C-alpha angles and dihedrals in degrees: 000000000000118000129199127208121216110193121196122191106198144143112302093236091062097050096102093050091048090051090046092054091048091053091047090053092054107270113170090210140355129206127193127200119185127202119270125196135167092257096048108102119237117205109242097157092115097040096270115169129198126210094168109110121238108269131215097241107132115252113272095023133102133198113225117188123190124192118214130185117240093253090062103033120093146113091284091056093050091048092049092050091048091051092050091053091050088056095053095100088068087066096044097263129112122203090186121209091339124187129214125208130174136195141158115255140186112249092235090055093066103023097056113012093078091062092084088069096050109088133162105295128194106216101172140007091281109014125084125176113220124190109228092236095055126086113229136165110210124211118247098266097036120118112214125208109199108210140182103167095185107180095339125101119251127073096151093248095103117087093238094056093044090049091054094049094048091046092048089054091059098039108041122092128203111274097019120151111225140193118202111199116202093012097181106177090002092249096136094045090051091045091052091054092047089053094054110278115148098212137001133198110203117198133189135160093214114087089206090057092047090053093046094046091048091054093046091050088055091047088059094045092242101120090116092053105038124055116197116202139176109244141144100240106301093336094118089060098036093052093041093229138088124228090268093054097253117135108266095221093057095045098046128065089204108073121177139283094067135178100237140015123193126189126179102184140111119305091239090057093045089057091055098064108026091117091052091053091050090052096051095048125091117238104277091025123143130236119196112194118185137161091076118142116212094254090062098046096101093046093052093044091052091049093050093049092046090054091055101260124141116223105235098174144334123215125200137203121175103320096332128101134202118197121212108202134180131211105225118250118244120256090258094051 
């Protein structure tokens, strides 16, 4: 099969929206490379090390590359993507004077070459992400997440994913039941289990992500504890049926209400299903919402409060925010 690369150079703050549009238009994979410069701080608080050389991407810009099969790629696709990016200011994002380039690529060029940059990465006091192809000797108290993200988003290197994992470490309690919405590579679902959850339901609307997460769950020996399912947000629970028509409650070992919900997705998507999250949580349950760029912080906060959540904490990394919210306990709790 022939594959075509569409590369967008745009403002850093718009990178998640650009990647989102590429996925929506049928990309088989999306990569993001941010600018590095000698004066840009690199987080080494947990012993992270970086062997990736400084690149020549101008400060404040990001390079987002989407890979499309030949049956999707074409002039119409490029034009539609360009038009979507031009409309980003309507949603509070600015791609700037973005550029669009296209070329034909070999599948191996994009599916495997990036692996040389993905090394074992400590993301919290206890959690370390280890690519399956890397040798690594963990310390005695270290929790290892084995990961081969394939074509799915989520290696732990992006601030939103790291925020979620660190926040999970402080929020989760032994025996909690968890729902991970927009699971991607399955990294948050696996992290939740490593941190003491009893069961996790991992949901994603992208079949590629569902396949990747399922394989990563197996790599970590957690296939009896994590169920990965195809679902549009919490639709599979809200509608009471799975995609194949089977009752959700009978197919899933995680049945609402649950103790904790985590979602690492775009702010616009988070705002669409806040009420659903509130409904599936137990009184006193926790909702961790990440993937929120600073220009959407007030909108998400207002939506969470309007739904009845209490803001317990908010954690920041670079220009990204993760909200930790609580569902109030009943008067008899």
